[in-house]
Every structure is written in C-alpha cells, then in structure tokens.
Residue frames as a rotation matrix with the C-alpha (Angstrom) as fourth column:
MET 1
0.872 -0.051 0.486 195.85
-0.294 0.739 0.606 139.88
-0.390 -0.672 0.629 157.86
ARG 2
0.144 -0.909 -0.391 199.49
-0.961 -0.034 -0.276 138.87
0.238 0.415 -0.878 157.68
CYS 3
0.874 0.108 0.474 200.35
-0.234 0.948 0.217 135.20
-0.426 -0.301 0.853 157.25
THR 4
-0.206 -0.978 -0.021 203.66
-0.651 0.121 0.749 133.50
-0.730 0.168 -0.662 156.65
THR 5
-0.217 0.048 -0.975 204.15
-0.909 0.353 0.220 131.31
0.355 0.934 -0.033 153.61
LYS 6
-0.945 -0.181 -0.274 204.20
-0.074 0.930 -0.361 128.26
0.320 -0.321 -0.891 155.84
THR 7
-0.645 0.763 0.038 200.85
-0.089 -0.026 -0.996 129.22
-0.759 -0.646 0.085 157.39
VAL 8
0.014 0.640 -0.769 199.24
-0.927 -0.281 -0.250 129.73
-0.376 0.716 0.589 153.98
GLN 9
-0.506 -0.273 -0.818 200.55
-0.642 0.752 0.146 126.36
0.576 0.599 -0.556 152.84
SER 10
-0.988 0.155 0.026 199.11
0.086 0.669 -0.738 124.71
-0.132 -0.727 -0.674 155.96
TYR 11
-0.285 0.934 -0.214 195.70
-0.410 -0.321 -0.854 126.31
-0.866 -0.156 0.475 155.38
THR 12
-0.051 0.224 -0.973 195.77
-0.998 0.030 0.059 125.27
0.042 0.974 0.222 151.73
GLU 13
-0.826 -0.306 -0.473 196.62
-0.302 0.949 -0.087 121.68
0.476 0.071 -0.877 152.65
LEU 14
-0.798 0.590 0.121 193.72
0.056 0.273 -0.961 121.65
-0.600 -0.760 -0.250 155.10
LEU 15
0.002 0.822 -0.569 191.28
-0.718 -0.395 -0.573 122.97
-0.696 0.410 0.590 152.47
GLU 16
-0.271 -0.175 -0.947 192.57
-0.875 0.455 0.166 120.36
0.401 0.873 -0.276 150.04
THR 17
-0.992 -0.124 0.025 192.09
-0.120 0.861 -0.494 117.60
0.040 -0.493 -0.869 152.61
VAL 18
-0.416 0.908 0.041 188.38
0.171 0.123 -0.978 118.45
-0.893 -0.399 -0.207 152.91
PHE 19
-0.449 0.151 0.881 188.08
0.863 0.329 0.383 118.70
-0.232 0.932 -0.278 149.08
LEU 20
0.554 0.598 -0.578 187.35
0.420 -0.801 -0.426 122.43
-0.718 -0.007 -0.696 148.95
VAL 21
0.561 -0.439 -0.701 190.36
-0.751 -0.626 -0.209 123.30
-0.347 0.644 -0.681 146.80
ARG 22
0.786 -0.384 0.485 192.72
0.472 0.879 -0.069 121.40
-0.400 0.283 0.872 144.55
ARG 23
0.283 -0.789 -0.546 196.32
-0.498 -0.607 0.619 122.22
-0.820 0.097 -0.565 143.73
ILE 24
0.951 -0.042 0.308 197.52
0.285 0.513 -0.810 121.64
-0.124 0.858 0.499 140.17
LYS 25
0.228 -0.959 -0.165 201.28
0.434 -0.052 0.899 121.43
-0.871 -0.277 0.405 139.80
ALA 26
0.520 -0.175 -0.836 203.20
-0.661 -0.702 -0.264 123.50
-0.541 0.690 -0.481 137.28
TRP 27
0.802 -0.250 0.542 204.59
0.484 0.804 -0.346 121.70
-0.350 0.540 0.766 134.23
ARG 28
0.248 -0.815 -0.523 208.21
-0.402 -0.578 0.710 122.42
-0.882 0.034 -0.471 133.30
ALA 29
0.934 0.150 0.325 208.85
0.225 0.458 -0.860 122.15
-0.278 0.876 0.393 129.58
ASN 30
0.038 -0.971 -0.235 212.22
0.373 -0.205 0.905 123.93
-0.927 -0.122 0.355 129.55
ILE 31
-0.078 -0.008 0.997 211.15
0.989 -0.128 0.076 125.82
0.127 0.992 0.018 126.44
GLY 32
0.705 0.310 0.637 210.82
0.234 -0.951 0.204 129.18
0.669 0.005 -0.743 128.21
SER 33
-0.287 -0.938 0.193 213.33
0.145 -0.241 -0.960 131.23
0.947 -0.248 0.205 130.20
ARG 34
-0.846 0.033 0.532 211.11
-0.503 -0.379 -0.776 131.95
0.177 -0.925 0.337 133.22
GLU 35
-0.252 0.771 -0.585 208.73
-0.033 0.597 0.801 129.04
0.967 0.221 -0.125 133.61
VAL 36
0.025 0.397 0.917 206.53
-0.918 -0.354 0.178 129.17
0.396 -0.847 0.356 136.70
THR 37
-0.695 -0.309 -0.649 206.97
-0.064 0.926 -0.373 126.40
0.716 -0.218 -0.663 139.26
THR 38
-0.841 0.402 0.363 204.18
-0.470 -0.208 -0.858 127.42
-0.270 -0.892 0.363 141.66
PRO 39
-0.735 0.647 0.201 201.06
0.671 0.737 0.080 125.21
-0.097 0.194 -0.976 141.80
LYS 40
-0.737 0.612 0.288 197.75
-0.386 -0.730 0.564 126.70
0.556 0.305 0.774 140.72
ILE 41
-0.902 0.431 0.013 194.86
0.184 0.413 -0.892 126.49
-0.390 -0.802 -0.452 143.18
TYR 42
-0.644 0.765 -0.014 191.29
-0.219 -0.167 0.961 125.86
0.733 0.622 0.275 142.03
VAL 43
-0.510 0.619 0.597 188.06
-0.755 0.010 -0.655 125.81
-0.411 -0.785 0.463 144.02
VAL 44
-0.940 0.078 0.333 186.52
0.169 0.953 0.253 122.36
-0.298 0.293 -0.908 143.55
ASP 45
-0.041 0.991 0.130 182.92
0.915 0.090 -0.394 123.63
-0.402 0.103 -0.910 143.57
SER 46
-0.729 -0.262 0.632 182.50
0.583 -0.722 0.372 126.40
0.359 0.640 0.680 140.99
GLY 47
0.346 0.907 0.239 179.27
0.481 -0.391 0.785 127.46
0.805 -0.157 -0.572 142.69
LEU 48
0.592 -0.236 -0.770 181.29
0.748 -0.193 0.635 128.19
-0.299 -0.952 0.062 145.83
LEU 49
-0.532 -0.838 0.123 183.74
0.813 -0.465 0.350 130.20
-0.236 0.287 0.929 143.74
VAL 50
-0.178 0.570 0.802 180.87
0.525 -0.634 0.567 132.38
0.832 0.522 -0.187 142.51
PHE 51
0.807 0.515 -0.287 180.00
0.481 -0.294 0.826 133.13
0.341 -0.805 -0.485 146.13
LEU 52
0.255 -0.803 -0.538 183.62
0.816 -0.120 0.566 133.81
-0.519 -0.583 0.625 147.09
LEU 53
-0.665 -0.483 0.569 183.94
0.734 -0.564 0.379 136.24
0.138 0.670 0.730 144.18
GLY 54
-0.552 0.534 -0.640 180.86
0.206 -0.657 -0.725 138.08
-0.808 -0.533 0.253 145.45
ALA 55
-0.923 0.175 -0.343 179.12
-0.382 -0.309 0.871 137.61
0.046 0.935 0.352 142.10
ASP 56
-0.084 0.934 0.346 175.48
-0.313 0.305 -0.899 137.05
-0.946 -0.184 0.267 141.20
GLU 57
0.203 0.216 0.955 173.97
0.676 0.675 -0.296 135.56
-0.709 0.705 -0.009 138.03
ARG 58
0.976 0.212 0.042 174.04
0.179 -0.686 -0.705 138.85
-0.120 0.696 -0.708 136.12
ARG 59
0.516 -0.845 -0.137 177.65
-0.780 -0.530 0.332 139.62
-0.353 -0.064 -0.933 136.94
ALA 60
-0.048 -0.546 0.836 178.76
-0.108 0.835 0.539 136.03
-0.993 -0.064 -0.099 136.35
SER 61
0.268 0.236 0.934 177.46
0.811 0.468 -0.350 136.20
-0.520 0.852 -0.066 132.78
SER 62
0.896 0.192 0.400 178.40
0.398 -0.747 -0.533 139.80
0.196 0.637 -0.746 131.93
ASP 63
0.718 -0.695 0.039 181.66
-0.612 -0.604 0.511 140.62
-0.331 -0.391 -0.859 133.76
ASP 64
0.664 -0.465 -0.585 184.53
-0.352 0.496 -0.794 139.25
0.660 0.733 0.166 131.65
GLN 65
-0.353 -0.855 0.379 186.89
-0.761 0.026 -0.648 139.10
0.544 -0.517 -0.661 134.62
VAL 66
-0.188 0.378 0.907 184.48
-0.804 0.471 -0.363 136.97
-0.564 -0.797 0.215 136.62
THR 67
0.796 0.583 -0.166 183.25
-0.557 0.595 -0.579 134.85
-0.239 0.553 0.798 133.71
GLY 68
0.340 -0.750 -0.567 186.77
-0.587 0.302 -0.752 133.92
0.735 0.588 -0.337 132.64
LYS 69
-0.592 -0.564 0.576 187.75
-0.791 0.271 -0.548 132.77
0.152 -0.780 -0.607 136.13
LEU 70
0.063 0.719 0.692 184.59
-0.704 0.523 -0.480 130.70
-0.707 -0.457 0.540 136.54
PHE 71
0.809 0.261 -0.527 184.88
-0.583 0.467 -0.665 129.13
0.073 0.845 0.530 133.12
GLU 72
-0.048 -0.925 -0.376 188.50
-0.621 0.323 -0.714 128.09
0.782 0.199 -0.591 133.60
ASN 73
-0.572 -0.153 0.806 187.82
-0.805 0.292 -0.516 126.81
-0.157 -0.944 -0.290 137.12
PHE 74
0.410 0.835 0.367 184.88
-0.688 0.547 -0.476 124.70
-0.598 -0.058 0.799 136.02
VAL 75
0.771 -0.132 -0.624 186.66
-0.491 0.501 -0.712 123.14
0.406 0.855 0.322 133.03
ALA 76
-0.272 -0.962 0.008 189.86
-0.704 0.194 -0.683 122.47
0.656 -0.191 -0.730 134.98
MET 77
-0.489 0.131 0.863 187.97
-0.766 0.410 -0.496 120.69
-0.418 -0.903 -0.100 137.74
GLU 78
0.700 0.714 0.000 185.91
-0.596 0.585 -0.550 118.67
-0.392 0.385 0.835 135.26
ILE 79
0.440 -0.631 -0.638 189.12
-0.536 0.385 -0.751 117.54
0.720 0.673 -0.169 133.57
ALA 80
-0.539 -0.644 0.543 190.58
-0.812 0.227 -0.537 116.61
0.223 -0.731 -0.645 136.96
ARG 81
0.076 0.669 0.740 187.58
-0.692 0.570 -0.444 114.36
-0.718 -0.478 0.505 137.49
LEU 82
0.860 0.295 -0.416 187.87
-0.510 0.468 -0.722 112.85
-0.018 0.833 0.553 134.02
VAL 83
-0.008 -0.961 -0.278 191.57
-0.821 0.165 -0.546 112.09
0.571 0.224 -0.790 134.36
ASP 84
-0.434 -0.156 0.887 190.78
-0.810 0.499 -0.309 109.76
-0.394 -0.853 -0.343 137.24
CYS 85
0.259 0.630 0.732 188.55
-0.191 0.777 -0.600 107.56
-0.947 0.015 0.321 135.06
ALA 86
0.526 -0.117 -0.842 190.34
-0.848 -0.150 -0.509 107.76
-0.066 0.982 -0.178 131.70
GLU 87
0.987 -0.159 0.020 191.80
0.160 0.977 -0.142 104.57
0.003 0.143 0.990 130.26
THR 88
0.224 -0.949 0.222 195.13
0.501 -0.083 -0.861 106.31
0.836 0.304 0.457 129.73
SER 89
0.496 -0.116 -0.860 196.81
0.838 -0.195 0.510 107.25
-0.227 -0.974 0.001 133.00
ALA 90
0.002 -0.462 0.887 197.74
0.574 -0.726 -0.379 110.94
0.819 0.510 0.264 132.92
THR 91
-0.219 -0.139 -0.966 198.75
0.910 -0.386 -0.151 113.72
-0.352 -0.912 0.211 135.29
GLN 92
0.615 0.547 0.568 197.22
0.700 -0.710 -0.074 117.19
0.363 0.444 -0.819 135.12
TYR 93
-0.365 -0.753 -0.548 199.44
0.846 -0.514 0.142 120.29
-0.388 -0.412 0.824 135.17
HIS 94
0.898 0.429 -0.096 199.30
0.328 -0.801 -0.501 123.96
-0.292 0.419 -0.860 134.22
TYR 95
-0.033 -0.942 0.333 201.95
0.995 0.001 0.103 125.87
-0.097 0.335 0.937 132.28
ARG 96
0.965 0.263 -0.014 203.09
0.260 -0.958 -0.121 129.49
-0.046 0.113 -0.993 132.37
ASP 97
-0.058 -0.990 0.129 206.21
0.995 -0.068 -0.073 131.31
0.081 0.124 0.989 131.22
ARG 98
0.446 0.257 -0.858 206.65
0.550 -0.835 0.036 134.80
-0.706 -0.487 -0.513 132.64
SER 99
-0.521 -0.774 -0.360 209.14
0.171 -0.508 0.844 135.92
-0.836 0.379 0.397 130.00
SER 100
-0.973 0.143 0.183 206.85
0.181 -0.024 0.983 135.33
0.145 0.989 -0.002 127.01
GLY 101
-0.535 0.835 0.133 203.48
-0.795 -0.444 -0.413 135.49
-0.285 -0.326 0.901 128.74
ASP 102
-0.399 0.366 -0.841 202.64
-0.473 0.703 0.531 132.05
0.785 0.610 -0.108 127.36
GLU 103
-0.621 0.284 0.731 200.11
-0.680 0.270 -0.682 130.17
-0.391 -0.920 0.025 129.45
ILE 104
-0.468 0.520 -0.715 198.22
-0.302 0.666 0.682 126.90
0.831 0.535 -0.154 129.06
ASP 105
0.115 0.626 0.771 195.41
-0.942 -0.177 0.284 126.21
0.314 -0.759 0.570 131.51
VAL 106
0.647 0.154 0.747 195.71
-0.459 0.861 0.220 122.41
-0.609 -0.485 0.628 131.41
VAL 107
-0.104 -0.678 -0.728 198.56
-0.917 0.349 -0.194 120.16
0.385 0.648 -0.657 130.33
LEU 108
0.774 0.353 0.526 197.86
-0.516 0.832 0.202 116.43
-0.367 -0.428 0.826 130.52
GLU 109
-0.126 -0.886 -0.446 200.93
-0.953 0.233 -0.195 114.20
0.277 0.400 -0.873 130.43
SER 110
0.864 0.416 -0.285 200.66
-0.361 0.905 0.226 110.43
0.352 -0.092 0.932 130.17
ARG 111
0.675 -0.631 0.382 203.15
-0.121 0.417 0.901 108.02
-0.728 -0.654 0.205 131.71
ALA 112
0.355 -0.524 0.775 204.61
0.877 0.474 -0.081 107.59
-0.325 0.708 0.627 128.22
GLY 113
-0.555 -0.622 -0.553 205.18
0.462 -0.783 0.417 111.34
-0.692 -0.024 0.721 127.95
GLN 114
-0.474 0.469 0.746 202.34
0.774 -0.182 0.606 112.06
0.420 0.864 -0.277 125.52
LEU 115
-0.858 0.051 -0.511 200.82
0.255 -0.821 -0.511 115.53
-0.446 -0.568 0.691 125.88
VAL 116
-0.089 0.861 0.501 197.32
0.876 -0.172 0.451 116.96
0.475 0.479 -0.738 125.54
CYS 117
-0.923 -0.278 -0.266 196.86
0.368 -0.836 -0.406 120.70
-0.109 -0.473 0.874 126.11
VAL 118
0.035 0.989 0.144 193.65
0.953 -0.076 0.292 122.55
0.300 0.127 -0.946 126.94
GLU 119
-0.974 -0.227 0.019 192.98
0.216 -0.947 -0.240 126.28
0.073 -0.229 0.971 126.95
CYS 120
-0.164 0.960 -0.227 189.72
0.955 0.096 -0.281 127.73
-0.248 -0.263 -0.933 128.30
LYS 121
-0.988 -0.111 0.108 188.14
0.140 -0.936 0.324 130.77
0.065 0.335 0.940 126.65
ALA 122
-0.260 0.937 -0.233 184.81
0.662 -0.002 -0.750 132.21
-0.703 -0.349 -0.619 127.78
ALA 123
-0.387 0.092 -0.917 184.20
-0.558 -0.816 0.154 133.66
-0.734 0.571 0.367 124.32
ALA 124
0.580 0.752 0.315 182.18
-0.143 0.474 -0.869 132.73
-0.802 0.459 0.382 121.24
THR 125
0.908 -0.353 -0.224 185.16
-0.223 0.046 -0.974 132.97
0.354 0.934 -0.037 118.88
VAL 126
0.630 -0.776 0.037 188.73
0.461 0.412 0.786 131.65
-0.625 -0.479 0.617 118.96
ARG 127
0.873 -0.412 -0.261 191.64
-0.487 -0.700 -0.522 133.80
0.032 0.583 -0.812 117.78
PRO 128
0.519 -0.740 -0.427 195.15
0.123 0.559 -0.820 132.60
0.846 0.373 0.381 116.84
GLU 129
-0.345 -0.693 0.633 196.60
-0.552 -0.395 -0.734 134.19
0.759 -0.603 -0.246 119.98
ASP 130
0.449 0.599 0.663 194.28
-0.892 0.251 0.377 132.01
0.060 -0.761 0.646 122.07
TYR 131
0.963 -0.120 0.241 196.21
0.087 0.986 0.143 128.89
-0.254 -0.117 0.960 121.08
ARG 132
0.608 -0.793 -0.034 199.63
-0.555 -0.394 -0.732 130.46
0.567 0.465 -0.680 120.46
ALA 133
-0.043 -0.648 0.761 201.14
-0.980 0.176 0.095 128.83
-0.196 -0.741 -0.642 123.55
ILE 134
0.511 0.288 0.810 199.76
-0.208 0.956 -0.208 125.43
-0.834 -0.062 0.548 122.57
ALA 135
0.989 -0.145 -0.027 201.17
-0.005 0.156 -0.988 125.78
0.148 0.977 0.153 119.05
LYS 136
0.286 -0.939 0.193 204.60
-0.845 -0.342 -0.411 126.67
0.452 -0.046 -0.891 120.47
LEU 137
-0.016 -0.251 0.968 204.52
-0.759 0.633 0.152 123.63
-0.651 -0.732 -0.201 122.73
ARG 138
0.845 0.372 0.384 203.48
-0.026 0.746 -0.666 121.47
-0.534 0.553 0.640 119.77
ALA 139
0.793 -0.589 -0.158 206.51
-0.322 -0.184 -0.929 122.68
0.518 0.787 -0.336 117.83
ALA 140
-0.021 -0.847 0.531 208.85
-0.966 -0.120 -0.230 122.09
0.258 -0.517 -0.816 120.76
ARG 141
-0.530 -0.078 0.844 207.47
-0.511 0.824 -0.245 118.65
-0.676 -0.562 -0.476 121.64
ARG 142
-0.147 0.521 -0.841 206.27
-0.985 0.003 0.174 117.41
0.093 0.854 0.512 118.26
ASP 143
-0.616 -0.144 -0.774 206.89
-0.261 0.965 0.028 113.72
0.743 0.219 -0.632 118.98
GLN 144
-0.910 0.234 -0.342 205.05
0.412 0.421 -0.808 113.82
-0.045 -0.877 -0.479 122.31
PHE 145
-0.711 0.646 -0.277 202.26
-0.527 -0.751 -0.397 116.23
-0.465 -0.136 0.875 121.35
VAL 146
-0.715 0.539 0.446 198.96
0.603 0.798 0.003 114.40
-0.354 0.271 -0.895 120.80
ALA 147
-0.030 0.791 0.611 196.35
0.821 -0.329 0.466 117.16
0.570 0.516 -0.640 120.66
GLY 148
-0.956 -0.145 -0.253 195.49
0.263 -0.803 -0.534 120.70
-0.126 -0.578 0.806 121.70
VAL 149
-0.131 0.983 0.129 192.02
0.908 0.067 0.414 121.99
0.398 0.172 -0.901 122.51
VAL 150
-0.977 0.056 0.205 190.53
-0.128 -0.926 -0.357 125.41
0.170 -0.375 0.912 123.04
ILE 151
-0.392 0.889 -0.238 187.26
0.918 0.394 -0.040 124.99
0.058 -0.234 -0.970 124.93
TYR 152
-0.998 0.056 -0.005 185.05
-0.057 -0.997 0.047 127.97
-0.002 0.047 0.999 124.13
THR 153
-0.454 0.891 -0.011 181.39
0.092 0.034 -0.995 129.03
-0.886 -0.453 -0.097 124.16
GLY 154
-0.616 0.175 -0.768 180.84
-0.762 -0.380 0.525 128.98
-0.200 0.908 0.368 120.40
ASP 155
0.336 0.940 0.069 178.41
-0.836 0.331 -0.437 126.81
-0.434 0.089 0.897 118.45
GLU 156
0.906 0.020 -0.423 180.68
-0.296 0.743 -0.600 124.31
0.302 0.669 0.679 116.73
THR 157
0.462 -0.809 0.362 183.64
-0.033 0.392 0.919 122.02
-0.886 -0.437 0.155 117.17
LYS 158
0.994 -0.104 -0.031 186.20
-0.042 -0.105 -0.994 122.65
0.100 0.989 -0.108 114.46
ALA 159
0.335 -0.942 0.015 189.85
0.936 0.335 0.111 122.20
-0.110 -0.023 0.994 113.50
LEU 160
0.847 -0.115 -0.519 192.01
-0.024 -0.984 0.178 125.29
-0.531 -0.138 -0.836 114.00
THR 161
0.276 -0.815 -0.510 195.36
-0.941 -0.121 -0.315 124.03
0.195 0.566 -0.801 112.77
GLU 162
-0.047 -0.335 -0.941 197.39
-0.281 0.908 -0.310 120.83
0.959 0.250 -0.137 112.87
LYS 163
-0.383 -0.063 -0.921 196.37
0.610 0.732 -0.304 118.77
0.693 -0.679 -0.242 115.92
ILE 164
-0.939 0.123 -0.321 194.57
0.186 -0.603 -0.776 121.74
-0.289 -0.788 0.543 117.54
TRP 165
-0.432 0.873 0.227 190.79
0.648 0.126 0.751 122.05
0.627 0.471 -0.620 117.75
ALA 166
-0.774 0.409 0.483 188.18
-0.594 -0.735 -0.328 124.44
0.221 -0.541 0.812 119.07
VAL 167
-0.688 0.535 -0.490 185.63
0.537 0.830 0.153 122.50
0.489 -0.158 -0.858 121.14
ARG 168
-0.169 0.718 0.676 182.29
-0.386 -0.679 0.625 123.97
0.907 -0.155 0.392 122.12
SER 169
-0.959 -0.260 0.109 181.52
-0.178 0.258 -0.950 123.80
0.219 -0.931 -0.294 125.83
VAL 170
-0.489 0.864 0.121 177.70
-0.079 0.094 -0.992 123.99
-0.869 -0.494 0.022 125.72
HIS 171
-0.427 0.448 0.786 174.91
0.879 0.410 0.244 123.25
-0.213 0.795 -0.568 123.29
SER 172
-0.011 0.460 0.888 173.21
0.512 -0.760 0.400 126.62
0.859 0.459 -0.227 123.76
GLY 173
0.872 0.487 -0.048 172.83
0.313 -0.480 0.820 129.52
0.377 -0.730 -0.571 126.14
VAL 174
0.257 -0.766 0.590 175.24
-0.623 -0.598 -0.504 131.39
0.738 -0.238 -0.631 128.37
PRO 175
-0.049 -0.304 -0.952 177.23
0.317 0.899 -0.303 128.90
0.947 -0.317 0.052 130.48
MET 176
-0.899 -0.418 0.133 177.39
0.019 -0.340 -0.940 131.12
0.438 -0.842 0.314 133.53
THR 177
-0.080 0.927 0.365 173.63
-0.857 -0.251 0.449 130.78
0.508 -0.277 0.815 134.07
LEU 178
-0.232 -0.120 -0.965 174.62
0.196 0.966 -0.167 127.49
0.953 -0.228 -0.201 135.69
TRP 179
-0.814 -0.215 -0.539 174.40
0.551 0.003 -0.834 129.29
0.181 -0.977 0.116 139.01
SER 180
-0.585 0.650 0.485 170.95
-0.380 -0.748 0.544 130.85
0.716 0.134 0.685 138.63
GLN 181
0.284 0.717 0.636 168.59
-0.955 0.151 0.256 128.47
0.088 -0.680 0.727 140.44
ARG 182
-0.344 -0.533 0.773 169.34
-0.686 0.705 0.180 125.12
-0.641 -0.468 -0.609 141.99
SER 183
0.362 0.558 0.747 166.93
0.076 0.781 -0.620 123.06
-0.929 0.281 0.240 139.85
SER 184
0.994 0.011 -0.112 167.97
-0.109 -0.171 -0.979 124.56
-0.030 0.985 -0.169 136.53
ARG 185
0.261 -0.964 0.052 171.61
-0.950 -0.247 0.193 124.55
-0.173 -0.100 -0.980 137.63
ARG 186
-0.109 -0.295 0.949 171.64
-0.281 0.925 0.255 120.77
-0.953 -0.239 -0.184 137.80
ARG 187
0.709 0.443 0.549 170.14
0.375 0.423 -0.825 120.39
-0.598 0.790 0.134 134.33
ARG 188
0.916 -0.375 -0.140 172.49
-0.357 -0.610 -0.707 122.90
0.180 0.698 -0.693 132.72
ARG 189
0.155 -0.905 0.395 175.49
-0.888 0.047 0.457 121.56
-0.432 -0.422 -0.797 134.61
ARG 190
0.157 -0.038 0.987 174.82
0.103 0.994 0.023 118.06
-0.982 0.098 0.160 133.32
ARG 191
0.917 0.252 0.308 174.47
0.323 -0.019 -0.946 119.35
-0.233 0.967 -0.099 129.75
TRP 192
0.688 -0.724 -0.059 177.71
-0.708 -0.650 -0.277 121.33
0.162 0.232 -0.959 129.91
ARG 193
0.043 -0.690 0.723 179.55
-0.725 0.476 0.497 118.51
-0.687 -0.546 -0.480 131.64
CYS 194
0.562 0.256 0.787 178.40
0.205 0.878 -0.432 115.95
-0.801 0.404 0.441 129.07
THR 195
0.982 -0.187 0.020 179.94
-0.036 -0.294 -0.955 117.87
0.185 0.937 -0.295 126.17
ILE 196
0.321 -0.915 0.246 183.26
-0.938 -0.344 -0.053 118.33
0.133 -0.214 -0.968 127.94
ASP 197
0.214 -0.188 0.958 183.30
-0.468 0.841 0.270 114.68
-0.857 -0.507 0.092 129.04
ALA 198
0.827 0.200 0.525 182.89
0.291 0.647 -0.705 113.35
-0.481 0.736 0.477 125.52
ALA 199
0.858 -0.512 0.035 185.54
-0.262 -0.495 -0.828 115.62
0.441 0.702 -0.559 124.03
LEU 200
0.222 -0.848 0.481 188.18
-0.970 -0.240 0.025 115.16
0.094 -0.472 -0.876 126.70
LEU 201
0.374 -0.071 0.925 187.81
-0.334 0.920 0.206 111.42
-0.865 -0.386 0.320 127.11
ASP 202
0.960 -0.034 0.279 188.39
0.270 0.379 -0.885 111.02
-0.076 0.925 0.373 123.38
LEU 203
0.645 -0.743 0.179 191.50
-0.457 -0.563 -0.689 113.16
0.613 0.362 -0.702 123.55
VAL 204
0.169 -0.583 0.795 192.96
-0.953 0.109 0.282 111.63
-0.251 -0.805 -0.537 126.70
ASP 205
0.411 0.078 0.908 192.30
-0.197 0.980 0.005 108.07
-0.890 -0.181 0.418 125.59
GLU 206
0.458 -0.110 0.882 193.02
0.735 0.606 -0.306 108.25
-0.501 0.788 0.358 121.86
GLY 207
-0.476 -0.654 -0.588 194.22
0.220 -0.736 0.641 111.70
-0.852 0.176 0.494 120.86
LYS 208
-0.546 0.364 0.754 191.43
0.829 0.105 0.550 112.02
0.121 0.925 -0.359 118.31
PRO 209
-0.920 0.304 0.246 189.41
-0.292 -0.953 0.086 115.13
0.261 0.008 0.965 117.53
PRO 210
-0.636 0.743 0.207 185.94
0.051 0.309 -0.950 115.11
-0.770 -0.594 -0.234 119.14
C-alpha cells in the first residue's frame, strides 16, 4: 500500500485523537551533528502492541527484538501518564543523533530547563554503553541535568555514576508475562507500574535517587 506523507500524518493524527497512539517530539540539544527531528510514535496500550507485533506470551518474553519494543513502549507511556500529574511541569521528548548513534528513550524537560533522562533496557544487567548517551548529555548540560535513569529488569536500584541510577522495573518475574491472562495481567501490571511510579515521581519532582 502506497501512502503519501500527508496521508500518513492524517491517519496518525486520527489515531492520536482516539488515544490509540501518542507522538513524542524529538528533543534538540545541539550537541550532535545529525540530531533527529521526527516525532516518535508509541502505542498507548502495550497489550495492543503485542497483538500488532503478532506476538504471544512465549515470544514476548523470549524474543529480544519484541521484548525490547514492548518494554520501551510500556515505560514511555507510563512516564507520559506520570508527567501529567507531577508537581513539576515537564514536557516529554525523545533524543537521537544519527551521526553518533546516541539515543535516549525519554528526555523530560521542565519549564526551567531542568533535564531528567530515562533509558529502557529489557535486561537484568546494565552496561556502561547503556547510559553512554545520558552521560554525554550530562556533560554537555551539566547545569540543567538533574538525573539520569536506566530502567531495567534487574533486582536492585543502584547508583551507576554521578547523577545516573539503574532502577529496577519489577519486584520479580519476567515483565513480559503481563500479557498472559487478563486477571493476572492486571495484578502484574499494577505491581510493575507502582515501582516505576515511585521512582519517576521522585525524579521529576525532586531530582533525587529512588
């Protein structure tokens, strides 16, 4: 099917109007030579995204390509919800520089210019390259940088380096089993959401480690 750019934009606006997708604008830091300006589109309901990807419970928890997309989508949409109720008014962006390959899943910028960065990793460990882009932004915007977070599936919340932390996303279990059965999905979804809520509200409101 061939569609013009204008047609795709119209369809996207329609899907956004009925709250099926959400567009997150690109953040321009002017620290890279080829920074992306295109918005990133997320599916509001991660359960719907599982269906659209043609995945089942087994694949969602074992296929790295699928798991990573679902994990990022879920966290980004939870943050979007949290931003609306945080005491500090902030706007959510994403960041990517084609020249260096640097990418940050979520950049929160307050009206005062303060920055909180979030990277999503569907893995039990965090490596230095996972927060390389956040560290570079911290160095470039030291006065505005409040905190950086790598949300991962490990067992503990810990400091990684100056103003950057690894934050666990769940208390136990594989997060992608959220989409197994409807009854258990609600329980697990609440548990996962609660952990993210507590961590991100602290960071958005006060810039403190969770």
